N, C-alpha and C positions, 0 to 999 in steps of 0.2 A: 504494500500500500504506500503510495507516494503522499506523505503527509504535507509536503510543500504545496502540492496541487490542491489538496483539501483546504489548507489554510488560505491559499490564494482565493478560492471561491468564497471563503468566509470573509476575507478582507473586502472582496467585491460586494458582498451582501451588506457589510457595514457601510461602505461608501454609498450604496444606493438608498440607504435608510438613515442617513445622518440626521435628518430632520424629524425622525420618529423617536419615540421613547424607547430606545434600545436598552435591553437588559442582558446580562451575561447568560441568563437562562434561555432567553429567546435566541441568542446568537448560537449557543451550543446546540440547541434543538435543530436549528436550521442546518448546522453542520453534521448532525446525526450522531452526536456524542453525549455522554453523560457530562454534567457540569464539571465534576471533579477531573475527569479525563481531559476535557476540552481546555480547562485552565492550563494544564501542564503542556499540552500540545502547542497551544498558542504562544505561551511564554518561550518554549524551546525554539519555535520557528521564527518568531517576530522579535523576541528579546524583552518585552515588557508585558505586564498583565493586560488582558483584553480590554477592560473598562478604562484603563489609563490610555490605551491606544485610541479608543473611541473618543475620549476627551480631547486628545491631541488633534485628531482629525476634525472634530467639531470646531475647535478654536482656530485652526489655520484656515478652514473654509469660511468661518465667520468673519475674520479680519479681512479676508479678500472681498467678501460681500460688502463690508463697511467701506473699504477703499473705493468701491464703485459708486459711492454716494448714498447708500442705504442707511437709514436711521439705526444707530447702534442698538437701541432698546428693541426695535422690531426684529433685527437680525438675531439678537441674543435669545429672544422668545422663540423665534423660528427654529433654533437649534436645541431647544429644550431646556434652556436656563430659565428658572422661575422668575428671577429678578435681574435688573441691571447690575445690582451689587454682586450677585452670585457670579455673573459673567466676568465682571471686572476683577474680582478676587482670583478666579480660576486663570484668567489671562495673565495677570501679574505674576502668579506663581510659576507659570510656564515660560513667560518671556522676559521676566525681570523688569518689566516696565508696564505702564498703563497702555490700553489700546491707542489712545490719542498720541502718546509719546512714541509708540512704535511706528505709527503712520508718518510722523514727522521725520523719524530717523531712517526709515527703510523703504525701499521700493517693494511693494507687495505684488507678487506674481500669482497667477492662478495655480492652486494646488494641483500637483500631478497625482495620478493614481499609483499607489505602491504596487510594484510587480516583483515578487520574491525571486523570480528567476532571471530578471533583467539586471539587477544591481546588487551590490554588497549592501544589504540592509542591516544597519546596526541601530537598534533602539535599546536604550538602557536607562534605568532609573537613577536618580540622584542617590538613593539609598545604596545601590550597588556600587556607585563610584566611591562613596564614603567608606564602604566596606573594604574596597581594594586599596584605598589610600592609606589604610592602616599598615601597609607593607613599607611605607616610608616614614622617616622621622620628620613629621610636620607639626607645626604649632597648632594647638586647638584654640578656638573652634575653627573647623574647616569651612571656608567660604568658597562656594562654587558659583561661577558665573558663565553664562553662555558666550560662545564665540560667534561673531557674525561676519559674513563675507561682505566687504565693502562694495564689491562690484554689483551685487544684486540684493543685498539686505537679507539674504537667507541665513537662517541659523544653522550652524554646523551640527551634524548628528554624531560626529566622531571626536570633537575636541571641546575642552572646557578650561576656563581659567581658574586656577586654584590659588587662593590667598593672594591674588594679584601678582605673585612672583613666579608662578609655574603654569605650565600647560600640561594637561593629561590628554593623551591621544589613545584612542581605542580602535582596533581594527582586526582584520583576520589574515592579512597578507604579511606573514612573518618575514618573507624574503625581502619585501620592500622596506620593512622596518629596519632590518639588518643593513640594507643598502644605505638608508638614511643615516644610520649610526656610523657606518664606515666613512661616508663622505664628510659628515659633520666633524668627526674626530680629526680627519686629515686637515680640514679647514681651520679648526680650533688650534691645532699645532702650529699653523702658519700665521696665527694672530687674528683670524677672522672671528667676528662675533656671531656665533651660530647656536642653535638649540641642541644641546647634547643631553643624554639621559642623566637623570639624578639616580644614583645607585640606591637600591632598596636596603633595608636593614640587613638582608642576606647578601649584600654586595652584587645584586643582579641588575642588569640594565632594563629589564622589563619583567612583568608578571604575566603568566599564562593561566587562563581558565578555559578548558576545553579548546575551542577554536578561536578564542578571543585573546588578544594581547592588550595589556595596559602599560603604557610607557609615560613616565613623568619627565619632563624636560624643563630647563630654565626658560623663562620668558624674556625675549629680547625687548628692551625698553624702546618704545617708539610706536609709530603707526605705519600701516601699509599705505602704499601709494594708491590714490584713487584715480582711475583712468580718466574720468571726465575732467578732473582738475589739471591734468597735463595739458589740456587745450587752452588753459587760461594763462594770462601773463606771458612770461618769456618761455613759451612752449618749446622753442627750438633748443634753448639752453638746457631745459629740463630733460628733453629727449637725449641730448648729447651726454648728459651726466648718467643716464640710465645705461647707455651703450658703454661708457667708460667703466661703470661699476661691473657690468657683466664681463668686460675685458679683464679687469683686475681679478675677478673670481676665476676666470679661465686660466690666468697665468699660474695660479696656485693649483688648480685642478690638473693642468698639464704636467706640472712638476710632481704631483702626487699620483699620477695616473697608474703607476704600477702598484700602489699601496691600496687602491680602492677596489672593492669587490662589487662589480655590477655587470649587467649584460651588454654584449656587443650587438649593435643594430646596424643593418644596412638600409638606409633611408630609401634608396632607389628601389630596392627589391620590395620593401614593405608597401610602397605606393603602387608600383607597377603590377605586383602579383596579388595584393590584398585589397588596397583601397580603391583603385580604379574599377575593378570588376564590381564592387559593391555600390559605387555611386554613378557609374556610367549611364545606366538606364534612367536614373532619376534626374540627371542634369541635362538640360537642353543646351548642350555645347556642341560646336562643330567637331565631328569625329577627328579632324586633323589636329585639334589641340592635343589630344592624348597621344597621337603618333609623334608629334613634334616633341612633346615632353619626354617620351621614352627614348627617342633617337638622340636628342641633344643632351639631356641630363646624363644619360648613360655614358657619353663620351667624357664629360667633365668630372663625373663623380669620383673615379679612382684617384684623381689628383687633389682632392680636398683633404685638408688637415682634419684628423679625427683624434679625439681623446674624451675623457669623462666630461660630460656636460651636466648642467642642472636639469634640463629637459622641460622644466615648467616655470620659467622665470616671468610669470605674469605679475602685474603690479601687486596682487594680493600676497605674493611671496617675497617682496622687497620691503624691508623695514627702514624707515627714515625717522630722524628726530631733529627738530630745529633746522629742517632743510638739508640735512646731511645724511648720507647713507650710514645705517647702523649694521646692516647685515642681511643675509638671505635665510629663508626658512624652507622647510619641506623639500627634502631631497629624495623622497620615496620613489620618484620616477627617474632618477638619474640613470644614465646609461652612457656607453661609449658610442659616440655618433659624430657626424660632421660638426665642427665647432660653431659654424655660422648658423646652426639651427637655433641657438639660444637668442641672439639678438633679433633674428627674424621672428621668433616666437613671441618675444616681448612686444614687438611692434604689432603683430597680428592680434595678440590678446587685447591690447589697448583698443584696436579697431573693433573687435568683436563685442566688447563691453559697451561701446558707444555708437555702434553703427546705425546710421539713419540715412537711407538712400536719398531722402529729400533734403538733407542738410548739406548742401554743396560746400558751404564755407568750412564746415567741420571736416568734410572729406578731403578738401584741398589742404587743410592744416595737417591732417594725418599723413599725407604724402611727405610733407616737410618733417614731421615727427619721425616717420620711418627712416628717411634719409639721414637725419641727425643721430638717430640711434646707431645706425651703421657707421657714420663718421666717428662717433664717440668710441665705438668698439675698435675701429680701424686705428685710432690714435694710440690705443693700448696694445692691441694685437694686430700687427700689420697684416692686412689682407693681401692674398696673392691675386694675380690677374684671374686665375681660374675661379677663385672664391667669389670675386666680384661678378663674374659672368653667371655663376650658379645661384646668386641671391634670388632672382625671381622664381627659379625652379624650386628652391627651398621653401619659399613662401607658399607656392602652390602645393608642395608636398605636405606642409603643415595643415593647410586647409582641407586637402583631400583625406588625410588621415583622420582629422577631427570630424569631418562629415560622415565618413564611414563608421566611426565609433558611435556617433549620435543616431545613426539611421534606424536602429532597432530598439531604442530606449524611449519609452513613452514619456518619461520625466523630461526629456530634452527636446520634445517636439517643436516647441516655439523657438528654442535656441537653434535647432537644426534648420528651420526655415530662414532665420536671420543669416546663418552662415552660408546657406545656398546663395542668397542674394549677394552676400559679401564676396563670395568666390567669383561670381560672374563679374562683379565690379572690378575685382583685382585683375582678372584676366583682361578686362578692357583697358586697364592702366599699365599694361606690361612695359611700355616704353618709359613711363614715368618712374618705374621702380629700378631702372638700370642705374648702376653706380659708376 
């Protein structure tokens, strides 16, 4: 019996009845299990008790409805809260702020349906986090705060701020965690400020419970870069500093290349053999584009410099304070790849988080931001002639991999559509991206 499929049907049932008076007994009966057995199954597959899951889904759907202009009290009542006060208290417990404060601070997006087979789902209670934190020597009382992604305002399901000084990360991919630790240690040895594990009482770098890891790291003081703010003021100078920062990071990563444990990737093969077949039928592009990509990038690719790279240097992973770079975070995706991947990725991440096909002024600014990120990088890590020729192909590679990854995940449907439009626009600007 595939319990994941059964729980998926149960999750779908909950989603379809969020505005009803749902009870654990009703949900368990719909799933065909006794209440006691259902409690255990749901917690095992989803990670939190069923009624806590129902509350989370009611709250995230309610705040979305409110963001559309609906009256808060009417929305609260429609989702089964008896009073405005009841909704307010439940929301504040979950999001660490009032509904009004949340709407001011964050962009609210339409809640996606959870699909247990499409993504790594990690849902965990604060009680469980506090229980695991007993493995470390921390001062009481333990204060737990949510982590929000500045790019979209979404709350992280895998990271929390602990006592303002630490971050606890929870996940299932141990190999990626070990990779992050390996890269972080190498960078710390070279004087970079990075998030490295705080050892447990037993001198371990992380704690395991079944298929979950719990890793506590130091918190780098500062804030992440907000993509939309890069377009303001001296945006060309800001972009150049991002490129320089990635270049300085790469100097260390290249020096430490033999010390870091991570996977080797062939960007050309990944795109030509995996990404293009997945997106080709969905993209209304001239067939010749794909043939030109394969023919021309294949010739240049062997001549490109490769070493360990960050792989995900989007603005959310760059920490600044008082306008100065403090460090990089999240090396879980690090790999050996062509080095120009990182500056190109930083630029495309900025565009993806701010893309508006009708905002011509912003699009023209982005082209200058892109060129200045590359210029900043080139100042620190001198680019070869072949690397400069390869830059448009690397940008296209990043986009095609991203679109292929998004193609089958319901959560990212809106983001997928945005990036399809963005890809078409980038292809139309091929000449403008040449360095």
